[in-house]
Structures are given as structure tokens and as C-alpha cells.
C-alpha positions as semicolon CSV with decimal commas, in nm:
position;residue;x (nm);y (nm);z (nm)
1;M;0,000;0,000;0,000
2;S;0,294;0,234;0,062
3;W;0,381;0,244;-0,308
4;V;0,022;0,340;-0,389
5;Y;0,047;0,622;-0,135
6;L;0,374;0,729;-0,292
7;L;0,232;0,727;-0,645
8;L;-0,065;0,933;-0,531
9;A;0,168;1,167;-0,340
10;G;0,370;1,224;-0,656
11;L;0,059;1,288;-0,864
12;T;-0,083;1,534;-0,612
13;E;0,259;1,701;-0,600
14;I;0,178;1,822;-0,953
15;G;-0,123;2,014;-0,823
16;W;0,050;2,279;-0,619
17;P;0,270;2,430;-0,892
18;V;-0,038;2,427;-1,116
19;G;-0,230;2,617;-0,847
20;L;0,049;2,874;-0,823
21;K;0,053;2,911;-1,202
22;M;-0,324;2,957;-1,204
23;A;-0,287;3,232;-0,944
24;Q;-0,041;3,411;-1,177
25;S;-0,220;3,365;-1,508
26;G;-0,532;3,576;-1,476
27;G;-0,744;3,336;-1,274
28;S;-0,844;3,393;-0,916
29;K;-0,528;3,447;-0,714
30;V;-0,696;3,330;-0,395
31;L;-0,839;3,016;-0,555
32;G;-0,501;2,928;-0,708
33;I;-0,318;2,975;-0,377
34;V;-0,580;2,779;-0,183
35;M;-0,553;2,503;-0,444
36;A;-0,174;2,500;-0,409
37;I;-0,190;2,480;-0,029
38;G;-0,449;2,202;-0,045
39;F;-0,240;1,994;-0,283
40;M;0,069;2,052;-0,068
41;A;-0,115;1,921;0,237
42;V;-0,251;1,614;0,059
43;S;0,080;1,538;-0,110
44;G;0,277;1,576;0,212
45;T;0,035;1,356;0,403
46;L;0,055;1,082;0,141
47;L;0,436;1,104;0,141
48;W;0,430;1,070;0,521
49;L;0,216;0,756;0,491
50;A;0,444;0,611;0,222
51;Q;0,757;0,665;0,433
52;K;0,631;0,424;0,696
53;D;0,749;0,135;0,475
54;I;0,967;0,298;0,207
55;P;1,310;0,442;0,290
56;M;1,302;0,820;0,321
57;G;1,554;0,889;0,044
58;T;1,380;0,658;-0,202
59;A;1,037;0,797;-0,119
60;Y;1,152;1,156;-0,154
61;A;1,331;1,093;-0,484
62;V;1,031;0,912;-0,632
63;W;0,790;1,178;-0,501
64;T;0,986;1,466;-0,652
65;G;1,054;1,271;-0,973
66;I;0,684;1,210;-1,034
67;G;0,602;1,568;-0,941
68;A;0,874;1,719;-1,160
69;S;0,795;1,502;-1,461
70;G;0,423;1,555;-1,431
71;T;0,458;1,929;-1,385
72;F;0,685;1,943;-1,690
73;L;0,416;1,771;-1,900
74;V;0,131;1,985;-1,763
75;G;0,336;2,294;-1,843
76;I;0,375;2,184;-2,203
77;W;0,018;2,062;-2,254
78;F;-0,169;2,346;-2,083
79;Y;0,065;2,644;-2,050
80;G;0,268;2,641;-2,371
81;D;0,604;2,575;-2,203
82;A;0,896;2,527;-2,439
83;T;0,982;2,182;-2,566
84;S;1,291;2,029;-2,716
85;L;1,435;1,685;-2,757
86;L;1,687;1,752;-2,481
87;R;1,414;1,859;-2,237
88;Y;1,218;1,541;-2,309
89;M;1,533;1,335;-2,267
90;G;1,597;1,500;-1,931
91;V;1,250;1,408;-1,809
92;L;1,296;1,055;-1,944
93;L;1,611;1,027;-1,731
94;I;1,414;1,137;-1,424
95;I;1,148;0,874;-1,495
96;L;1,410;0,604;-1,550
97;G;1,572;0,701;-1,220
98;V;1,237;0,661;-1,044
99;V;1,191;0,317;-1,200
100;V;1,539;0,211;-1,090
101;L;1,468;0,325;-0,734
102;K;1,145;0,128;-0,731
103;F;1,311;-0,198;-0,832
104;A;1,651;-0,162;-0,662
105;H;1,664;-0,318;-0,318
């Protein structure tokens, strides 16, 4: 169950930078900030639950890897962030690192 918590923690980690971006991009500043704080709380709680059975360093690296990769993709898909082959390769390396951490014991 800890890996499920960790996956969900990583996915909800994507929500807080999106909330901050929403607060900057013409939407409701208050709603965006409240959204960011809410996602931070949920993500942190799920990470805390995951760390009961997963080593802290592994959990943190996986959590930030999922969050960084997901935020990168959301930025491209919804906010017009720049893309290049090298940027995609960098995110692929992050994802591969997360996979290695999952299966390395």
C-alpha cells in the first residue's frame, strides 16, 4: 500500500505548482493559492504515509521525480512551455531514475 500512497503523493505534487501558475495567469489568485496549499497538504500527508514502509531517500526521490515530470508535461500541454528533444530526454532520465529506485533493493 505504501507504493500506492507514494504514487498518489507524486501525482498530487503536480497540483500545487499548477495552483500557483493559475494564481499568476489571470485566474483567481486566492483560488489558485488555496488550491496550491491544499495539494501541498494532501501530497505531504501521502508522502508521510508512504515513508512508513519505504526508505526516506527513495520515497523523496520518487515523489519529486513524479512531481517534476508531471509538472513538466502539464506545463507543455496546458501552458505552452517550451519543448525540445533535450528537455524530453531530461524528463525521461528522471522517470528512469524513479523506476530504478522502485526496483533496486
